[in-house]
N, C-alpha and C positions, 0 to 999 in steps of 0.2 A: 504494500499500500504506500509506503514511504517513497518508493521508487517513482510511482505515477505523480505524486505531488512534486517530487524534485524535478521530474521532467517538465511538468506544467510550469513550475517556477521559472525554469531555464527559458522555455519559450515566451513566457510574459516578460522577462527582462530583456530578452533579445528584441522583442517588438517595441519596447519602449524608446529605443535609439532610432526608430525609423520616422522619418519626418516627410510626409507627403506633401509634395508642392501643389498637387492638384488631383482631383478625382478623375479617374479614367475608366469608363465603363465599356470601351470599345465598341462604341456606336459605329454603325456602317452607314447609315442614311438618316435623313431628317425624320423619317417615318418611325425610327427607333425611339424618338424622343417621347412619343405618346406612351405612358406607362400602362401596363396590363399586367395580368396575373403570370404571364410567361416571362416578360423581361424585368419584372420587379417583385419577384417572389416574396422575398421577406419583408417588404414594405407595402405591397398592395393592400388597399383598404385603410391605411393609416394616414391621417391628415396632418400629422406634425413632422414635416419633412426635416426640419432642423434638429431633430432629436438623433437622427443618423447621419446626415449631410452637414458637415462643418461649412458654415457660410464663406469662411475665408479660402476654402478649398475648391469651391464650385465655380464653374464658368470661367475658368483660367485659360483653357486650350481649346480652340476650335476644331476638334477632331474630324468633323463632318463638313467643314466649310459652310455652315449655316449663315445664310445672308445677313440676318439681324443679330448676330452673335455679339456685337460690340454694345448692345443695348441691355444685354442680360444683367451684368453687375450692378449698373446704375438703378435698373428696374428693381432688383431684389433688394438693394439698399433702401430704396424709397418705399416700396410696397410690401417687403417681407413675404411671409407665406402666401399671401393673396396673389402674388405674381407667378407662383409656380404653375398653376392650372393653365396659364396662358399658353405655355409651350409644351408641358407634360401632361395635359389632360386632367382629368378629375382624380386619377389614380383609385378609382372605385369608391371614392368618398362622396356621398350624396350632397 
């Protein structure tokens, strides 16, 4: 039992030193932006996006060449959570 906890401890310490500069979900097209049960399995149906997505790490790199990408950061800064559905759909939240 101690070995399991030790291994878990080592993984946790190793992860603490990792600083992500941006979130990368390997999207292929602008169609992948709309969240559904397939492409957003762990977060589908949840309305508090910023519980999982760090605001300072999102919308840093335009991996799919979205034409209005430069508007994303100022929009999130101004409107917060209410801005997410404009590009990502309702995420199953009524």
